Residue, then its C-alpha position, 0 to 999 in steps of 0.5 A: m724553298s725557305k720563305r724566311f730571308s735569314a733561312a734561305i741565307s742560313l741554307e746557302n751557308k750551310r751548303g759552305f757559301a757565303a749568300v751572295i745577294p744581288d741587288i735591283k737598282r735602275v740607278s747609282p747616284k755614283e755610277g748612272d744608269l745599271l740595268r741598260g735597258r735590261d729588263p729587271s725581271e728577266s734579269a731577276k730569274q736570271l740571276v736565281r737560275c744561277g743560284a741567288p738565294v734571295l734578291s734585295v730591289v731598291t724601290e726609291r723612285e727619286r735616286f735609285g729609279g726604283s719604285p714599289e712597283l718595280l718590287r711587285r713585279i720582281m716578285r712575280s717572276v721569282d720564287v726565293p725571298v726578297l728584300r725590300k731596300d728603302f728610306v722607310t721612316d714610317e709604318t706606312m711604307l711597312e704597311e706597304t712592304a706587307e701589302l706587297g708581300a716582301a719578307a724583310i725590309l731594310l731599316i737604316c740606322a743613320i736615316t732615323d732616331e733610335k727612337n723610330l727606328e725601334k718602332l719601325f722594328q717592332k712593328a715589321i716584326q708584327l707584320d711578319i717582315e723580317p727587318l734587317v737592321e743596317v748599321h755604318t758606324a761602331e755606335e749604330m752595331k751596338f745599337a743592333g745590340r741592345l734591339g735585339a736584331s738577328l739580321i744585321g747589313i754593314n753598309n761599307r759606304n755612307i748612305v747619308t751620302f747616297e753611298k758616292d764614297n770609295g768605302g770598301p768592304e774593310r769597314t765590315v772587318a771593322l765593325a764584325s767582331g761588335a756582331p751580336a751573339g747570333s745574329l746572321l749579318i751581311s756585308e754591304s756597298g762597296i763589294v766590286s770583287p770575289d777579293d772584296v767577298r773574301t775579305a768580308v767573309s774573313a770576318g766572318v759574314n754571311a752574305v754580301l750584298v753585291g748591286t754595281a759590279l754585277w750589273q757592269a759585268e759582261d755576263l751577268e751569270k759568270a760574274y754572280q759565280s765568281f763572287r760564290i766564295e766558299r765559307k765552309d770554315t766560318p760559322c753560321v752566326r756569332s757566339 
C-alpha cells in the first residue's frame, strides 16, 4: 500500500473511482457534535475496511474539537496515508506534523499571505510532507498554479467563516478548469449526497472529501459506499 497521499488517490482513480476521503472531525461549527460518542480510531478502521484509500483528520482544537493526539491515535490504528487538516500558518506546525508522521498537510490560501504560504509549501516538501493547497477563488487557483502545486483542494465553502455557509460542488465546477496541468484535484466540503459527488466528478476531480454527511448517516459503511462513484471516463490528471 502506498504511503504517498497522492499516489493512493491515483491508485483509486486507476481502479475506476473517484477517491472518497473521509474527514474525521469531532465537531462542526455548523452541525455541532459529529461523532456522538463514537471512538474516532475505531471509526477510522471501519472506514479503511470499507475501502477508504486515505483519511483526513482535523486537529484544530477550539472550533473543531481536534488535537495532534487525535491524529496520532488514528495513525496508529490504520495503515493508509493521512492528511492533517488545521490552520497552518507557521513552520512549527509543519515540524510537528512531520514528527507525527502524517503524509500530507493542508495549506489554506485564505488564511495567510502568498509569501508565507509559499514558504510553508517549500518547507513541507523539504520535510517530505505532501502539501495540499486549498483554494476558494479563481485568483487563489492561479496562485496555486504559480506555486507549482500538484495537489489542490477546492473548498466549496468559506473557511474564513468556518464553513457555515451552504456552498456545494458548483464551486468546484466553476474553478476546476483553472487547475494547473498535471495536478490532482480534490473537492472539499459541502459534499452531502452521491449526486454531489457526481457533479464534482463531472468537473474532473480526482477525489472528494466528505465529513458531516458520513457522520450523520445511520450506517457509516453504507454511506461511504454510496459516495464511491465511478470515474472511468475522466483522466487522472489534467493535461
